[in-house]
MDAnalysis code that builds the backbone (N, CA, C; Angstrom):
import MDAnalysis as mda
import numpy as np

u = mda.Universe.empty(354, n_residues=118, atom_resindex=np.repeat(np.arange(118), 3), trajectory=True)
u.add_TopologyAttr("name", ["N", "CA", "C"] * 118)
u.add_TopologyAttr("resid", np.arange(1, 119))
u.add_TopologyAttr("resname", ["GLN", "VAL", "GLN", "LEU", "VAL", "GLU", "SER", "GLY", "GLY", "GLY", "LEU", "VAL", "GLN", "PRO", "GLY", "GLY", "SER", "LEU", "ARG", "LEU", "SER", "CYS", "ALA", "ALA", "SER", "GLY", "ILE", "ILE", "TYR", "GLY", "ILE", "GLY", "ASP", "MET", "ALA", "TRP", "TYR", "ARG", "GLN", "ALA", "PRO", "GLY", "LYS", "GLU", "ARG", "GLU", "LEU", "VAL", "ALA", "ALA", "ILE", "THR", "SER", "GLY", "GLY", "SER", "THR", "LYS", "TYR", "ALA", "ASP", "SER", "VAL", "LYS", "GLY", "ARG", "PHE", "THR", "ILE", "SER", "ARG", "ASP", "ASN", "ALA", "ARG", "ASN", "SER", "VAL", "TYR", "LEU", "GLN", "MET", "ASP", "SER", "LEU", "LYS", "PRO", "GLU", "ASP", "THR", "ALA", "VAL", "TYR", "TYR", "CYS", "ASN", "ALA", "ASP", "LEU", "TRP", "VAL", "PRO", "GLY", "ARG", "ARG", "ASN", "TYR", "TRP", "GLY", "LYS", "GLY", "THR", "LEU", "VAL", "THR", "VAL", "SER", "SER"])
u.atoms.positions = np.array([
    [-11.895, -10.832, 0.397],
    [-12.756, -9.731, 0.046],
    [-11.822, -8.914, -0.857],
    [-12.055, -8.368, -2.113],
    [-11.571, -7.512, -2.810],
    [-11.908, -6.147, -2.500],
    [-11.398, -4.787, -1.943],
    [-11.593, -3.832, -2.100],
    [-10.620, -2.858, -1.889],
    [-10.934, -1.549, -2.197],
    [-10.007, -0.202, -2.252],
    [-10.189, 0.464, -1.199],
    [-9.165, 0.480, -0.527],
    [-9.250, 1.504, 0.703],
    [-8.465, 2.825, 0.705],
    [-9.205, 3.992, 0.806],
    [-8.565, 5.381, 0.876],
    [-8.049, 5.889, 2.162],
    [-7.070, 6.708, 1.927],
    [-6.688, 7.157, 3.272],
    [-5.947, 8.700, 3.024],
    [-6.198, 9.578, 3.881],
    [-5.185, 10.721, 3.844],
    [-5.977, 11.907, 3.670],
    [-7.252, 11.874, 3.794],
    [-8.162, 13.157, 3.910],
    [-8.120, 13.931, 5.247],
    [-8.651, 14.968, 5.238],
    [-8.630, 15.901, 6.436],
    [-8.802, 17.243, 5.999],
    [-8.556, 18.093, 6.934],
    [-8.712, 19.527, 7.071],
    [-7.351, 20.049, 6.838],
    [-7.421, 21.212, 5.640],
    [-6.095, 21.555, 5.320],
    [-6.514, 23.431, 5.219],
    [-5.563, 24.251, 5.506],
    [-6.007, 25.648, 4.839],
    [-5.546, 25.644, 3.363],
    [-6.285, 26.725, 2.949],
    [-5.840, 27.050, 1.262],
    [-4.536, 27.328, 1.403],
    [-3.994, 26.863, 0.112],
    [-2.410, 26.963, -0.149],
    [-1.859, 25.551, 0.589],
    [-2.351, 24.945, 1.403],
    [-1.549, 23.424, 1.530],
    [-1.500, 22.335, 0.831],
    [-1.085, 21.480, 1.521],
    [-0.990, 20.013, 0.819],
    [-1.422, 18.960, 1.455],
    [-1.998, 18.030, 0.799],
    [-2.496, 16.539, 1.428],
    [-1.918, 15.549, 0.336],
    [-1.924, 14.282, 0.793],
    [-1.420, 12.994, 0.005],
    [-2.268, 11.875, 0.555],
    [-3.286, 11.778, -0.773],
    [-4.077, 10.720, -0.743],
    [-3.603, 9.283, -1.130],
    [-3.834, 8.177, -0.499],
    [-3.659, 6.874, -0.493],
    [-4.766, 5.861, -0.932],
    [-4.440, 5.221, -1.579],
    [-5.541, 4.034, -1.902],
    [-4.776, 2.742, -2.069],
    [-5.258, 1.775, -1.419],
    [-4.634, 0.514, -1.435],
    [-5.621, -0.551, -1.782],
    [-5.344, -1.669, -2.839],
    [-6.227, -2.533, -3.141],
    [-5.822, -3.882, -2.369],
    [-6.721, -4.530, -1.961],
    [-6.553, -5.809, -0.832],
    [-7.247, -7.023, -1.246],
    [-6.949, -8.167, -0.920],
    [-7.647, -9.170, -1.213],
    [-6.926, -10.074, -2.318],
    [-7.391, -10.747, -2.971],
    [-6.824, -11.698, -3.937],
    [-6.909, -10.964, -5.137],
    [-5.700, -10.595, -5.804],
    [-5.705, -9.554, -7.098],
    [-4.660, -10.386, -7.976],
    [-5.063, -10.615, -8.943],
    [-4.389, -11.219, -9.886],
    [-3.628, -10.048, -11.126],
    [-4.123, -8.425, -10.873],
    [-3.383, -7.689, -11.686],
    [-4.173, -6.466, -11.273],
    [-3.348, -5.250, -11.664],
    [-4.280, -4.023, -11.472],
    [-3.958, -3.267, -13.025],
    [-5.294, -2.669, -13.775],
    [-4.899, -2.181, -14.735],
    [-5.328, -0.573, -14.385],
    [-5.957, 0.186, -15.107],
    [-6.144, 1.728, -14.985],
    [-6.610, 2.263, -13.248],
    [-5.727, 3.200, -13.067],
    [-6.411, 3.388, -11.664],
    [-6.759, 5.141, -11.683],
    [-7.542, 5.465, -10.785],
    [-8.004, 6.969, -11.055],
    [-8.681, 7.309, -9.590],
    [-8.701, 8.941, -9.787],
    [-9.028, 9.339, -8.391],
    [-10.122, 10.381, -8.853],
    [-11.618, 10.427, -8.394],
    [-12.494, 11.179, -8.789],
    [-12.954, 11.823, -7.373],
    [-13.807, 12.976, -7.641],
    [-14.394, 13.343, -6.421],
    [-15.627, 14.139, -6.655],
    [-16.351, 14.126, -5.242],
    [-17.625, 14.606, -5.801],
    [-17.671, 15.796, -4.499],
    [-18.108, 16.843, -4.869],
    [-18.378, 18.131, -4.450],
    [-19.824, 18.058, -3.751],
    [-20.230, 18.469, -2.460],
    [-21.897, 18.690, -2.352],
    [-22.546, 19.483, -3.563],
    [-23.542, 18.628, -3.799],
    [-24.446, 19.061, -4.807],
    [-24.035, 18.910, -6.199],
    [-22.820, 18.569, -6.471],
    [-22.219, 18.294, -7.594],
    [-21.989, 16.962, -8.050],
    [-21.981, 16.578, -9.454],
    [-21.586, 15.533, -9.923],
    [-20.216, 15.066, -9.490],
    [-20.076, 13.820, -9.599],
    [-18.683, 13.163, -9.378],
    [-17.894, 13.311, -10.715],
    [-16.828, 13.824, -10.573],
    [-16.036, 13.935, -11.608],
    [-14.385, 13.389, -11.333],
    [-13.702, 13.135, -12.695],
    [-12.354, 12.489, -12.578],
    [-11.584, 13.735, -12.623],
    [-10.550, 13.385, -11.340],
    [-9.722, 14.428, -10.989],
    [-8.167, 13.941, -11.669],
    [-7.926, 12.476, -11.779],
    [-6.809, 12.333, -12.278],
    [-6.657, 10.885, -12.641],
    [-6.150, 10.411, -13.596],
    [-5.911, 8.983, -13.998],
    [-4.497, 8.626, -14.444],
    [-4.248, 7.259, -14.085],
    [-2.865, 6.544, -14.344],
    [-3.215, 5.180, -15.010],
    [-2.325, 4.933, -16.266],
    [-2.415, 3.527, -16.941],
    [-1.764, 2.744, -16.048],
    [-1.691, 1.389, -16.452],
    [-0.866, 0.389, -15.986],
    [0.881, 0.831, -16.502],
    [0.601, 1.394, -17.480],
    [1.931, 1.995, -18.085],
    [2.562, 3.056, -17.539],
    [1.742, 3.832, -16.643],
    [2.219, 5.022, -16.088],
    [2.018, 6.208, -16.855],
    [0.976, 6.217, -17.843],
    [0.441, 7.737, -18.776],
    [-0.504, 8.034, -17.836],
    [-0.610, 9.485, -17.613],
    [-1.481, 9.959, -16.764],
    [-2.361, 11.135, -17.429],
    [-3.652, 11.408, -16.870],
    [-4.187, 12.618, -17.333],
    [-4.921, 13.346, -16.181],
    [-5.147, 14.389, -16.449],
    [-5.544, 15.245, -15.251],
    [-7.042, 16.316, -15.545],
    [-7.489, 16.605, -14.716],
    [-8.596, 17.463, -14.996],
    [-7.925, 19.133, -15.054],
    [-8.521, 19.867, -15.977],
    [-7.930, 21.048, -16.055],
    [-7.891, 21.779, -14.640],
    [-8.526, 21.627, -13.993],
    [-8.905, 22.478, -12.651],
    [-7.781, 21.908, -11.712],
    [-7.114, 20.837, -12.109],
    [-5.872, 20.403, -11.001],
    [-4.710, 20.517, -11.786],
    [-4.740, 20.678, -12.767],
    [-3.375, 20.575, -13.859],
    [-2.164, 21.368, -13.220],
    [-0.904, 20.684, -12.849],
    [0.140, 21.713, -12.309],
    [-0.073, 21.660, -10.766],
    [-1.197, 21.269, -10.022],
    [-1.172, 21.361, -8.634],
    [-1.336, 19.960, -7.978],
    [-1.858, 19.010, -8.800],
    [-1.990, 17.816, -8.426],
    [-1.195, 16.583, -9.166],
    [-0.641, 15.661, -8.354],
    [-0.072, 14.630, -9.040],
    [-0.179, 13.268, -8.694],
    [-0.566, 12.260, -9.962],
    [-1.086, 11.060, -9.605],
    [0.259, 9.897, -9.614],
    [0.126, 9.037, -8.996],
    [1.337, 8.136, -9.062],
    [0.970, 6.545, -8.391],
    [1.371, 5.560, -8.937],
    [1.036, 4.333, -8.079],
    [2.340, 3.771, -7.930],
    [2.278, 2.460, -7.253],
    [3.158, 1.707, -6.858],
    [2.490, 0.384, -6.998],
    [3.117, -0.431, -8.219],
    [2.374, -1.647, -8.394],
    [2.528, -2.995, -7.646],
    [3.761, -2.889, -6.815],
    [4.238, -3.852, -5.921],
    [3.419, -3.724, -4.748],
    [3.023, -2.511, -4.616],
    [2.205, -2.244, -3.173],
    [0.535, -2.159, -3.718],
    [0.139, -2.654, -4.519],
    [-1.028, -2.372, -5.351],
    [-1.778, -1.066, -4.959],
    [-1.195, -0.090, -4.919],
    [-1.449, 1.412, -4.400],
    [-1.422, 2.388, -5.429],
    [-2.266, 3.403, -5.386],
    [-2.271, 4.614, -6.178],
    [-2.248, 5.799, -5.104],
    [-1.828, 7.056, -5.540],
    [-1.532, 7.864, -4.614],
    [-2.171, 9.286, -5.283],
    [-2.363, 10.465, -4.818],
    [-2.753, 11.670, -5.149],
    [-2.106, 12.618, -4.184],
    [-1.187, 13.156, -4.656],
    [-0.513, 14.481, -3.925],
    [-1.048, 15.649, -4.742],
    [-1.579, 16.525, -3.354],
    [-2.380, 17.875, -3.991],
    [-1.843, 18.929, -3.187],
    [-1.309, 19.921, -3.893],
    [-0.523, 20.896, -3.330],
    [-1.213, 22.304, -3.947],
    [-1.230, 23.316, -3.261],
    [-1.805, 24.605, -3.756],
    [-3.383, 24.155, -3.412],
    [-3.847, 23.674, -2.657],
    [-5.166, 23.446, -2.401],
    [-6.017, 24.603, -2.304],
    [-7.319, 24.624, -2.800],
    [-8.364, 25.775, -2.815],
    [-9.508, 25.255, -2.254],
    [-10.058, 26.219, -1.782],
    [-11.446, 25.678, -1.259],
    [-12.412, 25.221, -2.008],
    [-12.353, 25.468, -3.400],
    [-13.276, 24.624, -4.650],
    [-12.648, 23.186, -4.509],
    [-11.672, 22.776, -3.898],
    [-11.368, 21.312, -3.968],
    [-11.822, 20.429, -2.812],
    [-12.582, 21.175, -2.243],
    [-13.119, 20.392, -0.968],
    [-14.309, 19.638, -1.607],
    [-14.361, 18.152, -1.318],
    [-15.013, 17.175, -1.807],
    [-14.602, 15.723, -1.068],
    [-15.308, 15.028, -1.635],
    [-15.132, 13.555, -1.061],
    [-14.321, 12.844, -2.245],
    [-13.167, 12.320, -1.875],
    [-12.525, 12.097, -3.143],
    [-12.357, 10.243, -3.144],
    [-12.570, 9.808, -4.235],
    [-12.881, 8.366, -4.457],
    [-11.787, 7.664, -5.434],
    [-11.410, 6.684, -4.629],
    [-10.264, 5.876, -5.575],
    [-11.036, 4.719, -6.509],
    [-10.575, 4.518, -7.864],
    [-11.267, 3.842, -8.786],
    [-10.037, 2.869, -9.324],
    [-10.354, 1.841, -9.510],
    [-9.404, 0.885, -10.458],
    [-9.885, -0.498, -11.039],
    [-9.495, -0.971, -12.100],
    [-9.629, -2.156, -12.800],
    [-8.971, -3.186, -12.308],
    [-9.596, -4.152, -11.744],
    [-8.704, -5.169, -11.059],
    [-9.114, -6.594, -11.821],
    [-8.050, -7.396, -11.856],
    [-8.269, -8.800, -12.283],
    [-8.437, -9.691, -11.014],
    [-9.570, -10.140, -10.776],
    [-9.666, -10.880, -9.774],
    [-10.448, -12.503, -9.570],
    [-9.833, -13.305, -10.482],
    [-9.602, -13.055, -11.883],
    [-10.822, -12.444, -12.543],
    [-10.689, -12.272, -13.940],
    [-11.759, -11.650, -14.495],
    [-11.515, -9.929, -14.414],
    [-11.785, -9.309, -15.317],
    [-11.554, -7.715, -15.074],
    [-12.816, -7.053, -14.320],
    [-12.572, -6.571, -13.531],
    [-13.698, -5.813, -12.675],
    [-13.457, -4.497, -12.262],
    [-14.428, -3.347, -12.237],
    [-14.039, -2.183, -11.792],
    [-14.531, -1.934, -10.448],
    [-13.823, -1.429, -9.561],
    [-13.787, -1.249, -7.994],
    [-13.844, 0.205, -7.808],
    [-14.645, 0.563, -6.533],
    [-14.532, 1.719, -5.968],
    [-14.242, 2.070, -4.627],
    [-13.367, 2.619, -4.034],
    [-13.641, 3.069, -2.721],
    [-14.658, 3.585, -2.019],
    [-14.585, 3.661, -0.742],
    [-15.647, 4.285, -0.030],
    [-15.437, 5.877, 0.057],
    [-14.465, 6.282, -0.323],
    [-14.087, 7.655, -0.356],
    [-13.278, 8.535, 0.768],
    [-12.948, 9.536, 0.925],
    [-12.060, 10.259, 1.825],
    [-12.583, 11.639, 1.716],
    [-12.889, 12.342, 2.785],
    [-13.153, 13.581, 2.620],
    [-11.850, 14.814, 2.926],
    [-11.927, 15.539, 2.039],
    [-10.869, 16.598, 1.882],
    [-11.780, 17.736, 2.168],
    [-11.224, 18.776, 3.040],
    [-11.881, 20.034, 3.285],
    [-10.584, 21.017, 3.444],
    [-10.983, 21.986, 2.571],
    [-9.892, 22.993, 2.446],
    [-10.514, 24.063, 2.828],
    [-10.172, 24.551, 4.131],
    [-10.816, 26.045, 4.492],
    [-9.744, 26.584, 5.406],
    [-9.925, 27.688, 5.744],
    [-9.198, 28.740, 6.773],
    [-9.998, 28.443, 7.868],
])
């Protein structure tokens, strides 16, 4: 069974850091674009950061300069380093990826909660 599993969420004080991880498991023939989304209470899900198979990245304006997305193709994984966290970063963070299983399909993880609070 192919799935994406996130880890690394938790409670952190404003100004702190967290590193989220997402690993794809199952029989996978290749991985394309990978991304992190988030959904805060009462708000729509939004793109936080994305990375292509070639390593090109893009970020939401609200996280530029604070968050860094990276990937490890050997480990079928994507990461989100979050620094200088703010209360408004509080949300459930979801991993998203295009996987060849074979045939290209888009997958979502179940999410990991990040709470930024003093």
